[in-house]
C-alpha positions in Angstrom: 103.2 82.8 63.5 102.8 83.7 66.9 105.4 81.8 69.5 105.9 81.9 73.1 109.2 80.6 74.6 109.2 80.1 78.8 112.6 80.2 80.1 114.2 80.5 83.5 113.4 77.5 85.6 115.8 75.4 87.6 116.2 73.6 90.5 116.3 76.2 93.8 115.7 75.1 97.6 112.6 75.8 99.3 112.3 79.6 100.3 114.3 80.3 97.5 113.2 82.3 94.6 112.8 82.4 90.6 112.3 84.6 87.9 110.5 83.2 84.9 110.4 84.9 81.7 108.0 84.5 78.8 109.0 85.9 75.3 105.9 86.3 72.9 106.9 87.1 69.1 104.6 87.3 66.1 102.5 90.3 67.6 102.9 92.8 70.3 100.6 91.9 73.6 99.4 95.2 74.5 95.6 94.6 75.4 95.6 90.8 75.5 95.6 88.8 78.6 98.6 86.4 79.8 98.4 83.6 82.0 100.6 81.2 83.7 100.0 77.8 84.4 101.7 75.0 86.2 101.4 71.5 85.9 103.3 68.7 87.8 103.6 65.0 86.8 100.3 63.2 87.0 98.2 66.3 88.2 95.9 68.7 86.1 96.6 72.1 85.3 96.4 74.7 87.4 96.0 78.6 86.9 98.3 80.6 88.3 97.4 84.0 87.6 95.8 86.2 84.7 97.3 89.9 83.5 95.2 92.3 81.8 98.0 94.2 79.8 95.0 96.8 79.1 95.3 98.1 82.6 98.1 95.9 84.5 95.7 94.8 86.8 96.4 90.9 87.5 94.3 87.8 89.4 96.4 85.8 91.7 95.4 82.0 92.6 95.2 81.9 96.1 98.1 79.3 96.4 100.4 81.8 95.1 99.1 85.3 96.0 101.8 87.1 98.0 104.7 84.9 96.9 104.1 85.3 93.1 104.4 88.8 91.2 103.9 89.2 87.3 105.1 92.3 85.5 105.7 93.1 81.5 107.6 94.5 79.5 105.7 95.7 76.5 109.0 97.2 74.3 110.2 93.9 74.7 106.8 91.6 74.2 108.0 89.8 77.7 106.2 89.0 80.6 108.4 87.9 84.1 106.9 85.7 86.8 108.9 86.7 90.1 108.4 83.3 92.4 109.6 84.3 96.2 109.4 81.7 98.8 109.2 79.1 97.0 107.6 75.7 98.4 108.0 71.9 97.2 104.6 71.8 95.9 105.4 74.8 93.7 107.2 71.9 91.4 106.1 71.5 87.8 106.2 72.9 84.4 105.3 76.3 84.0 103.8 77.6 80.8 102.4 81.3 79.8 99.9 81.4 77.6 98.5 84.2 75.7 94.6 85.1 75.6 93.9 87.4 71.9 90.7 88.6 73.4 90.9 90.6 76.8 88.6 91.1 79.4 87.4 94.4 80.7 87.6 93.0 83.9 90.5 90.6 84.7 89.6 87.6 86.6 91.7 84.2 86.7 90.8 82.8 83.3 90.6 79.3 82.7 93.1 77.4 80.4 90.7 76.9 77.2 90.4 80.8 77.1 93.8 81.2 76.1 95.0 81.2 72.5 98.8 80.1 72.1 101.1 78.8 74.5 104.3 78.1 75.0 106.3 74.8 75.3 106.8 75.7 79.3 109.9 75.5 81.7 110.4 73.1 84.7 110.6 74.2 88.1 111.9 71.9 90.9 112.0 73.2 94.3 113.8 70.8 96.7 113.1 70.4 100.3 
């Protein structure tokens, strides 16, 4: 079975940084699309970014553009989300996800396009 494990969340002050990890087992994610989503309590799930492992192209949501950066380590089946200049509104549970059908040209993909999900990791940004 395919499993995704998100980790690295925690408590950080506004302006600080965190690095989240998403470890994938059950398959290599070469030529799959990887997404990060976040959901604050009582709010709808929000797409953060979508990454094409085919060519490394990433589409970032406007809310995180310039602050968040994704990278992938295909040899270890791990993707990293570097979050800088964190704001209180970034507080949420962050989930990584895999879409088995990758796009030729990446865009911000919606949640229903992803096939596998991690359990999420909580990021809390204090003001």
